[in-house]
N, CA, C and O atoms as a printed pandas DataFrame, in Angstrom:
     atom_number atom_name residue_name chain_id  residue_number  x_coord  y_coord  z_coord
0              1         N          MET        A               1   81.870   90.639   78.905
1              2        CA          MET        A               1   81.545   90.723   80.311
2              3         C          MET        A               1   80.146   90.197   80.574
3              4         O          MET        A               1   79.273   90.229   79.707
4              5         N          ALA        A               2   79.964   89.727   81.752
5              6        CA          ALA        A               2   78.675   89.189   82.162
6              7         C          ALA        A               2   77.712   90.313   82.546
7              8         O          ALA        A               2   78.115   91.446   82.807
8              9         N          THR        A               3   76.435   89.960   82.572
9             10        CA          THR        A               3   75.403   90.881   83.047
10            11         C          THR        A               3   75.065   90.508   84.483
11            12         O          THR        A               3   74.725   89.362   84.776
12            13         N          ILE        A               4   75.163   91.491   85.375
13            14        CA          ILE        A               4   74.855   91.279   86.783
14            15         C          ILE        A               4   73.572   92.026   87.101
15            16         O          ILE        A               4   73.463   93.228   86.862
16            17         N          GLU        A               5   72.589   91.289   87.649
17            18        CA          GLU        A               5   71.323   91.888   88.063
18            19         C          GLU        A               5   71.166   91.680   89.561
19            20         O          GLU        A               5   71.341   90.573   90.069
20            21         N          VAL        A               6   70.836   92.752   90.257
21            22        CA          VAL        A               6   70.625   92.683   91.701
22            23         C          VAL        A               6   69.179   93.071   91.971
23            24         O          VAL        A               6   68.792   94.226   91.795
24            25         N          PHE        A               7   68.387   92.098   92.399
25            26        CA          PHE        A               7   66.982   92.319   92.738
26            27         C          PHE        A               7   66.928   92.618   94.234
27            28         O          PHE        A               7   67.220   91.760   95.068
28            29         N          GLU        A               8   66.549   93.850   94.552
29            30        CA          GLU        A               8   66.608   94.341   95.925
30            31         C          GLU        A               8   65.234   94.427   96.565
31            32         O          GLU        A               8   64.219   94.506   95.872
32            33         N          PRO        A               9   65.208   94.410   97.912
33            34        CA          PRO        A               9   63.928   94.604   98.592
34            35         C          PRO        A               9   63.413   96.017   98.344
35            36         O          PRO        A               9   64.114   96.849   97.768
36            37         N          ALA        A              10   62.205   96.278   98.775
37            38        CA          ALA        A              10   61.614   97.604   98.616
38            39         C          ALA        A              10   62.434   98.621   99.397
39            40         O          ALA        A              10   62.533   98.552  100.622
40            41         N          LEU        A              11   63.016   99.560   98.672
41            42        CA          LEU        A              11   63.846  100.599   99.261
42            43         C          LEU        A              11   63.303  101.966   98.869
43            44         O          LEU        A              11   62.770  102.145   97.774
44            45         N          CYS        A              12   63.444  102.931   99.778
45            46        CA          CYS        A              12   63.022  104.281   99.403
46            47         C          CYS        A              12   64.044  104.914   98.477
47            48         O          CYS        A              12   63.701  105.777   97.669
48            49         N          CYS        A              13   65.306  104.489   98.587
49            50        CA          CYS        A              13   66.349  104.961   97.677
50            51         C          CYS        A              13   67.443  103.903   97.608
51            52         O          CYS        A              13   67.630  103.135   98.552
52            53         N          ALA        A              14   68.160  103.862   96.501
53            54        CA          ALA        A              14   69.173  102.835   96.295
54            55         C          ALA        A              14   70.495  103.128   96.996
55            56         O          ALA        A              14   71.322  102.231   97.161
56            57         N          THR        A              15   70.698  104.372   97.406
57            58        CA          THR        A              15   71.994  104.737   97.973
58            59         C          THR        A              15   72.149  104.379   99.434
59            60         O          THR        A              15   73.274  104.216   99.908
60            61         N          GLY        A              16   71.059  104.251  100.159
61            62        CA          GLY        A              16   71.129  103.951  101.583
62            63         C          GLY        A              16   71.294  105.172  102.455
63            64         O          GLY        A              16   71.417  105.049  103.674
64            65         N          VAL        A              17   71.301  106.358  101.852
65            66        CA          VAL        A              17   71.496  107.571  102.642
66            67         C          VAL        A              17   70.204  108.352  102.843
67            68         O          VAL        A              17   70.238  109.540  103.162
68            69         N          CYS        A              18   69.082  107.700  102.660
69            70        CA          CYS        A              18   67.810  108.374  102.886
70            71         C          CYS        A              18   67.296  108.024  104.277
71            72         O          CYS        A              18   67.600  106.959  104.816
72            73         N          GLY        A              19   66.537  108.907  104.832
73            74        CA          GLY        A              19   65.979  108.665  106.157
74            75         C          GLY        A              19   66.989  108.934  107.253
75            76         O          GLY        A              19   68.120  109.333  106.978
76            77         N          PRO        A              20   66.583  108.716  108.493
77            78        CA          PRO        A              20   67.449  109.046  109.625
78            79         C          PRO        A              20   68.586  108.044  109.851
79            80         O          PRO        A              20   69.606  108.396  110.443
80            81         N          ASP        A              21   68.423  106.803  109.387
81            82        CA          ASP        A              21   69.437  105.778  109.603
82            83         C          ASP        A              21   70.114  105.413  108.284
83            84         O          ASP        A              21   69.481  104.857  107.386
84            85         N          VAL        A              22   71.396  105.728  108.175
85            86        CA          VAL        A              22   72.165  105.411  106.972
86            87         C          VAL        A              22   72.551  103.935  107.020
87            88         O          VAL        A              22   73.096  103.460  108.016
88            89         N          ASP        A              23   72.265  103.217  105.939
89            90        CA          ASP        A              23   72.632  101.808  105.838
90            91         C          ASP        A              23   73.981  101.731  105.123
91            92         O          ASP        A              23   74.047  101.878  103.903
92            93         N          GLN        A              24   75.052  101.501  105.880
93            94        CA          GLN        A              24   76.401  101.497  105.312
94            95         C          GLN        A              24   76.575  100.418  104.255
95            96         O          GLN        A              24   77.345  100.602  103.312
96            97         N          ARG        A              25   75.879   99.298  104.391
97            98        CA          ARG        A              25   75.973   98.247  103.370
98            99         C          ARG        A              25   75.512   98.769  102.018
99           100         O          ARG        A              25   76.130   98.482  100.993
100          101         N          LEU        A              26   74.424   99.537  102.017
101          102        CA          LEU        A              26   73.925  100.096  100.755
102          103         C          LEU        A              26   74.839  101.187  100.213
103          104         O          LEU        A              26   75.025  101.304   99.002
104          105         N          VAL        A              27   75.398  101.969  101.095
105          106        CA          VAL        A              27   76.335  103.010  100.669
106          107         C          VAL        A              27   77.536  102.367   99.983
107          108         O          VAL        A              27   77.944  102.797   98.904
108          109         N          SER        A              28   78.094  101.348  100.601
109          110        CA          SER        A              28   79.245  100.632  100.023
110          111         C          SER        A              28   78.868   99.944   98.724
111          112         O          SER        A              28   79.609  100.009   97.743
112          113         N          PHE        A              29   77.717   99.286   98.714
113          114        CA          PHE        A              29   77.293   98.576   97.511
114          115         C          PHE        A              29   77.053   99.552   96.358
115          116         O          PHE        A              29   77.418   99.262   95.219
116          117         N          SER        A              30   76.450  100.690   96.639
117          118        CA          SER        A              30   76.235  101.699   95.601
118          119         C          SER        A              30   77.563  102.167   95.014
119          120         O          SER        A              30   77.701  102.308   93.799
120          121         N          ALA        A              31   78.526  102.403   95.883
121          122        CA          ALA        A              31   79.855  102.818   95.416
122          123         C          ALA        A              31   80.508  101.714   94.586
123          124         O          ALA        A              31   81.140  101.990   93.566
124          125         N          ASP        A              32   80.356  100.472   95.022
125          126        CA          ASP        A              32   80.948   99.349   94.292
126          127         C          ASP        A              32   80.321   99.172   92.912
127          128         O          ASP        A              32   81.030   98.907   91.942
128          129         N          THR        A              33   79.003   99.317   92.815
129          130        CA          THR        A              33   78.366   99.171   91.498
130          131         C          THR        A              33   78.734  100.342   90.584
131          132         O          THR        A              33   78.919  100.145   89.383
132          133         N          ASP        A              34   78.842  101.547   91.127
133          134        CA          ASP        A              34   79.283  102.691   90.322
134          135         C          ASP        A              34   80.694  102.458   89.807
135          136         O          ASP        A              34   80.986  102.737   88.644
136          137         N          TRP        A              35   81.564  101.952   90.659
137          138        CA          TRP        A              35   82.946  101.654   90.282
138          139         C          TRP        A              35   82.977  100.607   89.159
139          140         O          TRP        A              35   83.702  100.761   88.176
140          141         N          LEU        A              36   82.181   99.542   89.321
141          142        CA          LEU        A              36   82.173   98.480   88.324
142          143         C          LEU        A              36   81.636   98.986   86.984
143          144         O          LEU        A              36   82.150   98.620   85.927
144          145         N          ARG        A              37   80.618   99.815   87.031
145          146        CA          ARG        A              37   80.095  100.413   85.794
146          147         C          ARG        A              37   81.148  101.280   85.117
147          148         O          ARG        A              37   81.220  101.324   83.889
148          149         N          SER        A              38   81.968  101.973   85.911
149          150        CA          SER        A              38   83.018  102.824   85.329
150          151         C          SER        A              38   84.045  101.992   84.568
151          152         O          SER        A              38   84.765  102.511   83.715
152          153         N          LEU        A              39   84.109  100.696   84.881
153          154        CA          LEU        A              39   85.007   99.792   84.166
154          155         C          LEU        A              39   84.335   99.163   82.953
155          156         O          LEU        A              39   84.942   98.358   82.246
156          157         N          GLY        A              40   83.085   99.531   82.715
157          158        CA          GLY        A              40   82.366   99.025   81.556
158          159         C          GLY        A              40   81.471   97.832   81.832
159          160         O          GLY        A              40   80.924   97.247   80.898
160          161         N          ALA        A              41   81.310   97.458   83.088
161          162        CA          ALA        A              41   80.488   96.300   83.432
162          163         C          ALA        A              41   79.007   96.623   83.292
163          164         O          ALA        A              41   78.587   97.773   83.416
164          165         N          ASP        A              42   78.230   95.581   83.030
165          166        CA          ASP        A              42   76.781   95.697   82.898
166          167         C          ASP        A              42   76.153   95.270   84.225
167          168         O          ASP        A              42   75.972   94.079   84.478
168          169         N          VAL        A              43   75.825   96.247   85.067
169          170        CA          VAL        A              43   75.235   95.992   86.382
170          171         C          VAL        A              43   73.889   96.683   86.438
171          172         O          VAL        A              43   73.777   97.876   86.152
172          173         N          ARG        A              44   72.865   95.924   86.809
173          174        CA          ARG        A              44   71.512   96.475   86.895
174          175         C          ARG        A              44   70.953   96.200   88.272
175          176         O          ARG        A              44   70.982   95.067   88.752
176          177         N          ARG        A              45   70.443   97.245   88.909
177          178        CA          ARG        A              45   69.783   97.112   90.202
178          179         C          ARG        A              45   68.288   97.275   90.002
179          180         O          ARG        A              45   67.835   98.194   89.319
180          181         N          VAL        A              46   67.521   96.366   90.611
181          182        CA          VAL        A              46   66.073   96.383   90.469
182          183         C          VAL        A              46   65.459   96.467   91.864
183          184         O          VAL        A              46   65.659   95.578   92.692
184          185         N          ASN        A              47   64.715   97.536   92.117
185          186        CA          ASN        A              47   64.099   97.788   93.420
186          187         C          ASN        A              47   62.654   97.293   93.391
187          188         O          ASN        A              47   61.881   97.682   92.515
188          189         N          LEU        A              48   62.293   96.443   94.338
189          190        CA          LEU        A              48   60.948   95.878   94.390
190          191         C          LEU        A              48   59.872   96.956   94.513
191          192         O          LEU        A              48   58.782   96.801   93.964
192          193         N          ALA        A              49   60.164   98.045   95.227
193          194        CA          ALA        A              49   59.167   99.104   95.412
194          195         C          ALA        A              49   58.888   99.868   94.133
195          196         O          ALA        A              49   57.739  100.206   93.850
196          197         N          SER        A              50   59.917  100.142   93.361
197          198        CA          SER        A              50   59.737  100.983   92.175
198          199         C          SER        A              50   59.658  100.211   90.864
199          200         O          SER        A              50   59.234  100.771   89.853
200          201         N          GLU        A              51   60.057   98.937   90.855
201          202        CA          GLU        A              51   60.055   98.152   89.622
202          203         C          GLU        A              51   59.485   96.739   89.821
203          204         O          GLU        A              51   60.148   95.761   89.476
204          205         N          PRO        A              52   58.285   96.618   90.363
205          206        CA          PRO        A              52   57.741   95.280   90.588
206          207         C          PRO        A              52   57.551   94.497   89.292
207          208         O          PRO        A              52   57.624   93.268   89.299
208          209         N          ALA        A              53   57.309   95.187   88.186
209          210        CA          ALA        A              53   57.130   94.500   86.897
210          211         C          ALA        A              53   58.409   93.798   86.462
211          212         O          ALA        A              53   58.349   92.759   85.804
212          213         N          ALA        A              54   59.560   94.348   86.819
213          214        CA          ALA        A              54   60.829   93.700   86.460
214          215         C          ALA        A              54   60.997   92.384   87.220
215          216         O          ALA        A              54   61.552   91.422   86.690
216          217         N          PHE        A              55   60.514   92.348   88.461
217          218        CA          PHE        A              55   60.535   91.092   89.217
218          219         C          PHE        A              55   59.625   90.070   88.544
219          220         O          PHE        A              55   59.991   88.905   88.390
220          221         N          ALA        A              56   58.444   90.515   88.148
221          222        CA          ALA        A              56   57.484   89.620   87.511
222          223         C          ALA        A              56   57.992   89.116   86.166
223          224         O          ALA        A              56   57.682   87.992   85.771
224          225         N          ALA        A              57   58.765   89.931   85.461
225          226        CA          ALA        A              57   59.262   89.558   84.138
226          227         C          ALA        A              57   60.470   88.622   84.194
227          228         O          ALA        A              57   60.810   87.995   83.191
228          229         N          SER        A              58   61.108   88.523   85.331
229          230        CA          SER        A              58   62.290   87.671   85.485
230          231         C          SER        A              58   61.885   86.362   86.142
231          232         O          SER        A              58   61.464   86.355   87.299
232          233         N          ASP        A              59   62.007   85.252   85.419
233          234        CA          ASP        A              59   61.645   83.953   85.992
234          235         C          ASP        A              59   62.398   83.659   87.289
235          236         O          ASP        A              59   61.767   83.278   88.275
236          237         N          PRO        A              60   63.733   83.824   87.325
237          238        CA          PRO        A              60   64.430   83.528   88.587
238          239         C          PRO        A              60   63.971   84.408   89.747
239          240         O          PRO        A              60   63.809   83.923   90.866
240          241         N          ALA        A              61   63.761   85.696   89.486
241          242        CA          ALA        A              61   63.335   86.606   90.558
242          243         C          ALA        A              61   61.924   86.275   91.021
243          244         O          ALA        A              61   61.648   86.260   92.221
244          245         N          ARG        A              62   61.039   86.013   90.080
245          246        CA          ARG        A              62   59.657   85.683   90.434
246          247         C          ARG        A              62   59.606   84.380   91.239
247          248         O          ARG        A              62   58.902   84.308   92.247
248          249         N          GLN        A              63   60.339   83.357   90.810
249          250        CA          GLN        A              63   60.358   82.084   91.524
250          251         C          GLN        A              63   60.982   82.233   92.913
251          252         O          GLN        A              63   60.525   81.624   93.880
252          253         N          PHE        A              64   62.024   83.048   92.994
253          254        CA          PHE        A              64   62.668   83.281   94.288
254          255         C          PHE        A              64   61.684   83.912   95.262
255          256         O          PHE        A              64   61.584   83.480   96.410
256          257         N          LEU        A              65   60.960   84.927   94.815
257          258        CA          LEU        A              65   59.977   85.580   95.685
258          259         C          LEU        A              65   58.887   84.613   96.127
259          260         O          LEU        A              65   58.418   84.688   97.263
260          261         N          GLN        A              66   58.481   83.711   95.247
261          262        CA          GLN        A              66   57.449   82.741   95.603
262          263         C          GLN        A              66   57.922   81.791   96.695
263          264         O          GLN        A              66   57.129   81.363   97.533
264          265         N          VAL        A              67   59.210   81.460   96.690
265          266        CA          VAL        A              67   59.746   80.513   97.666
266          267         C          VAL        A              67   60.241   81.214   98.930
267          268         O          VAL        A              67   59.884   80.817  100.039
268          269         N          ALA        A              68   61.058   82.248   98.770
269          270        CA          ALA        A              68   61.713   82.883   99.913
270          271         C          ALA        A              68   61.026   84.154  100.386
271          272         O          ALA        A              68   61.207   84.566  101.532
272          273         N          GLY        A              69   60.248   84.772   99.528
273          274        CA          GLY        A              69   59.623   86.037   99.881
274          275         C          GLY        A              69   60.621   87.180   99.830
275          276         O          GLY        A              69   61.810   86.975   99.585
276          277         N          SER        A              70   60.129   88.371  100.060
277          278        CA          SER        A              70   60.992   89.544   99.964
278          279         C          SER        A              70   62.029   89.595  101.083
279          280         O          SER        A              70   63.026   90.308  100.963
280          281         N          SER        A              71   61.814   88.857  102.164
281          282        CA          SER        A              71   62.802   88.850  103.249
282          283         C          SER        A              71   64.094   88.157  102.843
283          284         O          SER        A              71   65.118   88.326  103.506
284          285         N          GLY        A              72   64.065   87.380  101.766
285          286        CA          GLY        A              72   65.266   86.703  101.279
286          287         C          GLY        A              72   66.119   87.554  100.358
287          288         O          GLY        A              72   67.221   87.157   99.982
288          289         N          LEU        A              73   65.609   88.735   99.990
289          290        CA          LEU        A              73   66.342   89.625   99.084
290          291         C          LEU        A              73   67.495   90.296   99.821
291          292         O          LEU        A              73   67.434   90.441  101.042
292          293         N          PRO        A              74   68.534   90.706   99.118
293          294        CA          PRO        A              74   68.671   90.788   97.672
294          295         C          PRO        A              74   69.000   89.442   97.035
295          296         O          PRO        A              74   69.524   88.527   97.668
296          297         N          LEU        A              75   68.666   89.372   95.755
297          298        CA          LEU        A              75   68.951   88.227   94.898
298          299         C          LEU        A              75   69.884   88.723   93.807
299          300         O          LEU        A              75   69.588   89.708   93.132
300          301         N          VAL        A              76   71.011   88.041   93.633
301          302        CA          VAL        A              76   71.979   88.453   92.615
302          303         C          VAL        A              76   72.056   87.376   91.535
303          304         O          VAL        A              76   72.310   86.204   91.811
304          305         N          LEU        A              77   71.830   87.814   90.297
305          306        CA          LEU        A              77   71.920   86.928   89.135
306          307         C          LEU        A              77   73.088   87.366   88.259
307          308         O          LEU        A              77   73.318   88.560   88.066
308          309         N          VAL        A              78   73.812   86.403   87.738
309          310        CA          VAL        A              78   74.848   86.662   86.744
310          311         C          VAL        A              78   74.464   85.883   85.505
311          312         O          VAL        A              78   74.421   84.653   85.511
312          313         N          ASP        A              79   74.187   86.619   84.443
313          314        CA          ASP        A              79   73.698   86.019   83.196
314          315         C          ASP        A              79   72.514   85.095   83.451
315          316         O          ASP        A              79   72.410   84.021   82.857
316          317         N          GLY        A              80   71.615   85.529   84.351
317          318        CA          GLY        A              80   70.390   84.795   84.624
318          319         C          GLY        A              80   70.514   83.666   85.628
319          320         O          GLY        A              80   69.523   82.996   85.920
320          321         N          VAL        A              81   71.714   83.434   86.168
321          322        CA          VAL        A              81   71.948   82.352   87.120
322          323         C          VAL        A              81   72.111   82.944   88.522
323          324         O          VAL        A              81   72.859   83.903   88.708
324          325         N          THR        A              82   71.416   82.378   89.501
325          326        CA          THR        A              82   71.515   82.845   90.880
326          327         C          THR        A              82   72.905   82.551   91.431
327          328         O          THR        A              82   73.364   81.409   91.414
328          329         N          VAL        A              83   73.578   83.614   91.927
329          330        CA          VAL        A              83   74.905   83.447   92.511
330          331         C          VAL        A              83   74.957   83.842   93.982
331          332         O          VAL        A              83   75.890   83.467   94.692
332          333         N          LEU        A              84   73.950   84.604   94.449
333          334        CA          LEU        A              84   73.973   85.054   95.841
334          335         C          LEU        A              84   72.577   85.477   96.259
335          336         O          LEU        A              84   71.832   86.063   95.473
336          337         N          THR        A              85   72.225   85.175   97.509
337          338        CA          THR        A              85   70.946   85.628   98.059
338          339         C          THR        A              85   71.160   86.067   99.502
339          340         O          THR        A              85   72.076   85.601  100.180
340          341         N          GLY        A              86   70.295   86.975   99.957
341          342        CA          GLY        A              86   70.272   87.346  101.361
342          343         C          GLY        A              86   71.250   88.401  101.812
343          344         O          GLY        A              86   71.171   88.863  102.951
344          345         N          ARG        A              87   72.173   88.799  100.954
345          346        CA          ARG        A              87   73.117   89.860  101.300
346          347         C          ARG        A              87   73.639   90.495  100.018
347          348         O          ARG        A              87   73.514   89.939   98.927
348          349         N          TYR        A              88   74.230   91.681  100.183
349          350        CA          TYR        A              88   74.816   92.353   99.026
350          351         C          TYR        A              88   76.214   91.808   98.779
351          352         O          TYR        A              88   76.926   91.485   99.730
352          353         N          PRO        A              89   76.615   91.702   97.527
353          354        CA          PRO        A              89   77.954   91.173   97.223
354          355         C          PRO        A              89   79.047   92.187   97.550
355          356         O          PRO        A              89   78.812   93.393   97.624
356          357         N          THR        A              90   80.234   91.656   97.739
357          358        CA          THR        A              90   81.402   92.497   97.960
358          359         C          THR        A              90   81.931   92.997   96.615
359          360         O          THR        A              90   81.529   92.508   95.559
360          361         N          ARG        A              91   82.823   93.961   96.667
361          362        CA          ARG        A              91   83.445   94.479   95.443
362          363         C          ARG        A              91   84.206   93.362   94.724
363          364         O          ARG        A              91   84.150   93.261   93.499
364          365         N          ASP        A              92   84.910   92.530   95.480
365          366        CA          ASP        A              92   85.661   91.436   94.866
366          367         C          ASP        A              92   84.739   90.435   94.172
367          368         O          ASP        A              92   85.056   89.937   93.092
368          369         N          GLU        A              93   83.592   90.144   94.800
369          370        CA          GLU        A              93   82.634   89.239   94.160
370          371         C          GLU        A              93   82.107   89.852   92.870
371          372         O          GLU        A              93   82.032   89.174   91.845
372          373         N          LEU        A              94   81.743   91.122   92.915
373          374        CA          LEU        A              94   81.241   91.794   91.714
374          375         C          LEU        A              94   82.276   91.757   90.594
375          376         O          LEU        A              94   81.948   91.459   89.446
376          377         N          ARG        A              95   83.521   92.061   90.934
377          378        CA          ARG        A              95   84.585   92.061   89.929
378          379         C          ARG        A              95   84.761   90.670   89.320
379          380         O          ARG        A              95   84.912   90.538   88.105
380          381         N          ALA        A              96   84.742   89.644   90.153
381          382        CA          ALA        A              96   84.905   88.272   89.659
382          383         C          ALA        A              96   83.749   87.876   88.746
383          384         O          ALA        A              96   83.965   87.247   87.710
384          385         N          TRP        A              97   82.536   88.237   89.120
385          386        CA          TRP        A              97   81.372   87.876   88.317
386          387         C          TRP        A              97   81.303   88.651   87.020
387          388         O          TRP        A              97   80.797   88.142   86.020
388          389         N          ALA        A              98   81.805   89.875   87.019
389          390        CA          ALA        A              98   81.746   90.706   85.806
390          391         C          ALA        A              98   82.582   90.098   84.692
391          392         O          ALA        A              98   82.266   90.261   83.513
392          393         N          GLY        A              99   83.641   89.402   85.061
393          394        CA          GLY        A              99   84.429   88.709   84.061
394          395         C          GLY        A              99   85.707   89.429   83.686
395          396         O          GLY        A              99   86.057   90.459   84.263
396          397         N          PRO        A             100   86.400   88.860   82.700
397          398        CA          PRO        A             100   87.685   89.397   82.270
398          399         C          PRO        A             100   87.582   90.851   81.833
399          400         O          PRO        A             100   86.582   91.279   81.256
400          401         N          GLY        A             101   88.625   91.584   82.118
401          402        CA          GLY        A             101   88.692   92.976   81.696
402          403         C          GLY        A             101   88.349   93.960   82.782
403          404         O          GLY        A             101   88.769   95.115   82.712
404          405         N          THR        A             102   87.601   93.545   83.787
405          406        CA          THR        A             102   87.207   94.512   84.805
406          407         C          THR        A             102   88.353   94.837   85.748
407          408         O          THR        A             102   88.450   95.966   86.229
408          409         N          ALA        A             103   89.209   93.886   86.018
409          410        CA          ALA        A             103   90.292   94.141   86.975
410          411         C          ALA        A             103   91.397   94.997   86.375
411          412         O          ALA        A             103   92.151   95.632   87.113
412          413         N          THR        A             104   91.506   95.026   85.050
413          414        CA          THR        A             104   92.603   95.750   84.434
414          415         C          THR        A             104   92.134   96.903   83.569
415          416         O          THR        A             104   92.947   97.524   82.885
416          417         N          ALA        A             105   90.872   97.199   83.580
417          418        CA          ALA        A             105   90.369   98.285   82.746
418          419         C          ALA        A             105   90.898   99.620   83.246
419          420         O          ALA        A             105   91.023   99.849   84.449
420          421         N          ALA        A             106   91.206  100.490   82.298
421          422        CA          ALA        A             106   91.719  101.817   82.638
422          423         C          ALA        A             106   90.589  102.830   82.570
423          424         O          ALA        A             106   89.628  102.640   81.825
424          425         N          PRO        A             107   90.696  103.896   83.335
425          426        CA          PRO        A             107   89.703  104.963   83.230
426          427         C          PRO        A             107   89.700  105.550   81.821
427          428         O          PRO        A             107   90.682  105.420   81.090
428          429         N          ALA        A             108   88.621  106.183   81.447
429          430        CA          ALA        A             108   88.498  106.768   80.116
430          431         C          ALA        A             108   89.661  107.718   79.855
431          432         O          ALA        A             108   90.003  108.547   80.698
432          433         N          GLY        A             109   90.258  107.585   78.686
433          434        CA          GLY        A             109   91.350  108.457   78.282
434          435         C          GLY        A             109   92.719  108.014   78.768
435          436         O          GLY        A             109   93.710  108.693   78.500
436          437         N          VAL        A             110   92.802  106.889   79.479
437          438        CA          VAL        A             110   94.076  106.399   79.978
438          439         C          VAL        A             110   94.404  105.094   79.269
439          440         O          VAL        A             110   93.572  104.188   79.211
440          441         N          ALA        A             111   95.611  104.997   78.733
441          442        CA          ALA        A             111   96.039  103.777   78.058
442          443         C          ALA        A             111   96.894  102.953   79.000
443          444         O          ALA        A             111   97.771  103.484   79.681
444          445         N          LEU        A             112   96.634  101.639   79.037
445          446        CA          LEU        A             112   97.459  100.736   79.827
446          447         C          LEU        A             112   98.630  100.279   78.974
447          448         O          LEU        A             112   98.455   99.950   77.801
448          449         N          LEU        A             113   99.815  100.256   79.551
449          450        CA          LEU        A             113  100.997   99.796   78.840
450          451         C          LEU        A             113  101.185   98.318   79.106
451          452         O          LEU        A             113  100.909   97.854   80.212
452          453         N          PRO        A             114  101.650   97.563   78.114
453          454        CA          PRO        A             114  101.857   96.133   78.339
454          455         C          PRO        A             114  103.035   95.906   79.283
455          456         O          PRO        A             114  103.982   96.691   79.321
456          457         N          LEU        A             115  102.955   94.829   80.031
457          458        CA          LEU        A             115  104.057   94.461   80.907
458          459         C          LEU        A             115  105.133   93.768   80.092
459          460         O          LEU        A             115  104.824   93.063   79.132
460          461         N          VAL        A             116  106.390   93.959   80.460
461          462        CA          VAL        A             116  107.504   93.320   79.775
462          463         C          VAL        A             116  107.761   91.998   80.462
463          464         O          VAL        A             116  107.826   91.922   81.689
464          465         N          ASP        A             117  107.908   90.953   79.657
465          466        CA          ASP        A             117  108.211   89.633   80.181
466          467         C          ASP        A             117  109.716   89.537   80.391
467          468         O          ASP        A             117  110.470   89.467   79.421
468          469         N          ALA        A             118  110.161   89.532   81.637
469          470        CA          ALA        A             118  111.588   89.509   81.945
470          471         C          ALA        A             118  112.253   88.213   81.552
471          472         O          ALA        A             118  113.481   88.148   81.494
472          473         N          THR        A             119  111.476   87.173   81.280
473          474        CA          THR        A             119  112.058   85.897   80.882
474          475         C          THR        A             119  112.151   85.760   79.373
475          476         O          THR        A             119  112.657   84.754   78.876
476          477         N          ALA        A             120  111.680   86.741   78.646
477          478        CA          ALA        A             120  111.721   86.670   77.188
478          479         C          ALA        A             120  113.158   86.690   76.703
479          480         O          ALA        A             120  114.036   87.240   77.367
480          481         N          SER        A             121  113.399   86.092   75.548
481          482        CA          SER        A             121  114.755   85.962   75.019
482          483         C          SER        A             121  115.394   87.311   74.710
483          484         O          SER        A             121  116.620   87.418   74.724
484          485         N          ASP        A             122  114.607   88.332   74.433
485          486        CA          ASP        A             122  115.177   89.628   74.114
486          487         C          ASP        A             122  115.320   90.524   75.352
487          488         O          ASP        A             122  115.703   91.687   75.228
488          489         N          ALA        A             123  115.020   90.000   76.526
489          490        CA          ALA        A             123  115.165   90.789   77.748
490          491         C          ALA        A             123  116.642   90.978   78.064
491          492         O          ALA        A             123  117.426   90.036   77.949
492          493         N          ARG        A             124  117.022   92.171   78.455
493          494        CA          ARG        A             124  118.412   92.466   78.771
494          495         C          ARG        A             124  118.729   91.959   80.161
495          496         O          ARG        A             124  117.928   92.128   81.080
496          497         N          ASP        A             125  119.884   91.341   80.328
497          498        CA          ASP        A             125  120.334   90.882   81.634
498          499         C          ASP        A             125  121.665   91.548   81.924
499          500         O          ASP        A             125  122.718   90.912   81.883
500          501         N          ASP        A             126  121.603   92.824   82.215
501          502        CA          ASP        A             126  122.829   93.566   82.412
502          503         C          ASP        A             126  122.953   94.096   83.845
503          504         O          ASP        A             126  123.648   95.083   84.085
504          505         N          GLY        A             127  122.295   93.456   84.768
505          506        CA          GLY        A             127  122.519   93.766   86.163
506          507         C          GLY        A             127  121.642   94.847   86.767
507          508         O          GLY        A             127  121.920   95.271   87.888
508          509         N          GLY        A             128  120.627   95.308   86.113
509          510        CA          GLY        A             128  119.792   96.305   86.763
510          511         C          GLY        A             128  118.688   96.799   85.875
511          512         O          GLY        A             128  118.583   96.434   84.704
512          513         N          CYS        A             129  117.862   97.644   86.466
513          514        CA          CYS        A             129  116.703   98.115   85.739
514          515         C          CYS        A             129  117.058   99.149   84.692
515          516         O          CYS        A             129  116.285   99.344   83.753
516          517         N          CYS        A             130  118.177   99.811   84.808
517          518        CA          CYS        A             130  118.547  100.859   83.862
518          519         C          CYS        A             130  119.891  100.545   83.204
519          520         O          CYS        A             130  120.748  101.419   83.066
520          521         N          GLY        A             131  120.058   99.291   82.803
521          522        CA          GLY        A             131  121.290   98.913   82.129
522          523         C          GLY        A             131  122.473   98.813   83.061
523          524         O          GLY        A             131  123.608   99.002   82.624
524          525         N          GLY        A             132  122.255   98.528   84.311
525          526        CA          GLY        A             132  123.351   98.355   85.250
526          527         C          GLY        A             132  123.826   99.631   85.887
527          528         O          GLY        A             132  124.726   99.608   86.726
528          529         N          GLY        A             133  123.241  100.745   85.505
529          530        CA          GLY        A             133  123.701  102.028   86.007
530          531         C          GLY        A             133  122.944  102.518   87.227
531          532         O          GLY        A             133  123.045  103.696   87.570
532          533         N          GLY        A             134  122.212  101.681   87.872
533          534        CA          GLY        A             134  121.447  102.100   89.040
534          535         C          GLY        A             134  120.029  102.443   88.651
535          536         O          GLY        A             134  119.635  102.306   87.493
536          537         N          CYS        A             135  119.282  102.882   89.614
537          538        CA          CYS        A             135  117.875  103.207   89.351
538          539         C          CYS        A             135  117.752  104.510   88.574
539          540         O          CYS        A             135  118.602  105.394   88.677
540          541         N          CYS        A             136  116.702  104.610   87.811
541          542        CA          CYS        A             136  116.483  105.795   86.979
542          543         C          CYS        A             136  116.073  106.980   87.797
543          544         O          CYS        A             136  115.849  108.060   87.250
């Protein structure tokens, strides 16, 4: 899986539920990143207010700030490559960037069963899902 880094503007909290005005975009994005992490994805959020050294240590983030300033944030990097600026990504974008395995990962303790290929030579063709006897 890929590493996703989200360099965010100065925020008092990452959830968006602090202060008198709730930012629904941040609430949704926080939920989406938690969901993606539950699938085993490597997602890192970097807040300009609390982690300015991380911005300075990242060449793409530092260069972005020099050109666009903090008003251009958030900046999203996938494996060090800029993929999005100026808005938070959607859940579908995050899933696509995370790479293979995220869309089909099972929660901890749950095993996924393989799908049966109905076109395989050993597939039964007896008129129904339960040997022709109707539904199970």
